[in-house]
C-alpha angles and dihedrals in degrees: 000000000000123000090243094058090044091053091051088065092058129092119239091258093051091047090053090051091052094048092049095050091043090057089057099043105036122106124241122235089209093054090048092054093046089052091047093051098043103031103013097124087058092054093243093143091051092050086052093055092044097252091133100159095057090038091059089047091054092047093049093046091051094047091047089047093054091045094051099042087103089068093040096242089099092067088060093050094047090046091054091050090047092055090045091054091048089054089046089058088066094044101039097088090058091046092055092044093053092045092051089050090051091049090049091049092050091049091051091052090049093052092045092050092049092055094046 
């Protein structure tokens, strides 16, 4: 069920509650991009959009890359993460949008369960 159809089932007071909480909990596209640009190789932007598994992978690959640069393998690992972050720059807006929709859906369900 879409968020729009769920919101139609709410009273005006419940809808106001959802919107107020959403303003506090939603993620910012601008913050996500700043994190990706400044700390992207450490997976900071992925941690921000709750993609923890791949964020840890980026972090580990980057750290391993820096540790193994002496034997030249590290340059390959850091390069792979760099390309991955570049691709993420194109996908990040969608990640944030989907996460905000999920946060909104969770808030709607919370409000509906409280009134039941």
